[in-house]
Structures are given as structure tokens and as C-alpha cells.
C-alpha positions as CSV (number, residue, x, y, z in Angstrom):
1,X,-55.5,-51.0,-35.6
2,X,-53.5,-54.2,-37.1
3,X,-54.3,-53.7,-41.2
4,X,-55.4,-57.7,-41.7
5,X,-58.4,-57.1,-39.6
6,X,-59.3,-54.1,-42.0
7,X,-60.8,-56.5,-44.7
8,X,-63.3,-59.8,-44.6
9,X,-60.2,-61.7,-46.2
10,X,-59.1,-63.4,-43.0
11,X,-62.7,-63.3,-41.4
12,X,-63.7,-65.9,-45.0
13,X,-59.9,-67.7,-44.0
14,X,-61.2,-69.4,-41.2
15,X,-65.2,-69.4,-41.7
16,X,-66.2,-66.6,-39.4
17,X,-65.7,-63.9,-37.1
18,X,-66.5,-66.1,-33.7
19,X,-64.3,-68.9,-35.4
20,X,-61.2,-66.2,-36.3
21,X,-61.7,-64.7,-32.6
22,X,-61.3,-68.4,-30.6
23,X,-58.5,-69.5,-33.2
24,X,-56.8,-65.8,-32.4
25,X,-57.1,-66.5,-28.4
26,X,-55.6,-70.2,-28.6
27,X,-52.7,-69.0,-30.7
28,X,-52.0,-66.0,-28.7
29,X,-52.2,-68.2,-25.4
30,X,-49.9,-70.2,-26.9
31,X,-47.7,-67.2,-28.1
32,X,-47.8,-66.3,-24.4
33,X,-47.0,-69.6,-22.8
34,X,-43.5,-69.5,-25.4
35,X,-44.6,-70.8,-28.7
36,X,-42.3,-70.1,-31.4
37,X,-44.0,-67.5,-34.1
38,X,-44.2,-68.8,-37.5
39,X,-43.9,-65.3,-38.8
40,X,-41.4,-62.5,-38.2
41,X,-42.3,-60.9,-35.5
42,X,-40.3,-57.8,-35.3
43,X,-42.4,-54.7,-34.0
44,X,-45.6,-56.7,-33.4
45,X,-47.5,-57.9,-30.4
46,X,-48.1,-61.3,-29.8
47,X,-51.4,-60.6,-30.9
48,X,-50.3,-59.3,-33.9
49,X,-48.2,-62.3,-34.9
50,X,-51.4,-64.7,-34.5
51,X,-53.4,-62.0,-37.0
52,X,-50.3,-62.3,-39.3
53,X,-49.9,-66.2,-39.2
54,X,-53.7,-66.7,-40.0
55,X,-53.7,-63.9,-42.4
56,X,-50.6,-65.2,-44.1
57,X,-52.2,-69.0,-44.0
58,X,-49.8,-70.4,-41.8
59,X,-52.3,-71.2,-39.1
60,X,-55.7,-72.4,-39.7
61,X,-58.8,-74.1,-38.4
62,X,-58.1,-78.3,-38.9
63,X,-62.3,-79.0,-39.6
64,X,-61.7,-82.6,-39.5
65,X,-60.6,-83.2,-36.2
66,X,-62.6,-80.3,-35.3
67,X,-66.0,-81.4,-36.8
68,X,-67.2,-78.3,-38.2
69,X,-67.8,-77.7,-41.6
70,X,-65.4,-75.5,-43.5
71,X,-65.8,-72.0,-45.0
72,X,-66.4,-73.0,-48.3
73,X,-69.2,-75.2,-47.7
74,X,-70.5,-72.5,-45.2
75,X,-71.5,-70.6,-48.3
76,X,-75.3,-70.8,-49.9
């Protein structure tokens, strides 16, 4: 299992499980199509690379372009 997914920290970074899932799927496809990884890929699968890109803050959702509410505005 990917260690970064064991806590809710990565989920909170993007504002929910569904947003995280969509972001990871999109990035995973980019990596499969030959995009350069933004983290060291040594010993990691492409899905793990995508997860660690989000976890390390190198990949996030552009909330202005997507017209979504940022995570801090979702909290009540």
C-alpha cells in the first residue's frame, strides 16, 4: 500500500477523496503517456509517483480554472 494514502493529510490537500481520485487518474494517464515525473521515480510505480507528487505539493488542482471551491472554503 502507498504510505501517503494511509492518512487523511493527502485527502485534505485537495479537498476530498473524489477530487484526489480524479487528480491522480489524470496525472497517472499523463505519466503513462510519457510526462516527466516531478518526484524521484526510483523504485516507484507510476501511480505511486502521482501520489507522491500530490503529497509533496508538486501537483494540485487549479481551483480558479476548475471553478471548484478550495479545500479551506469547504470546511464549516
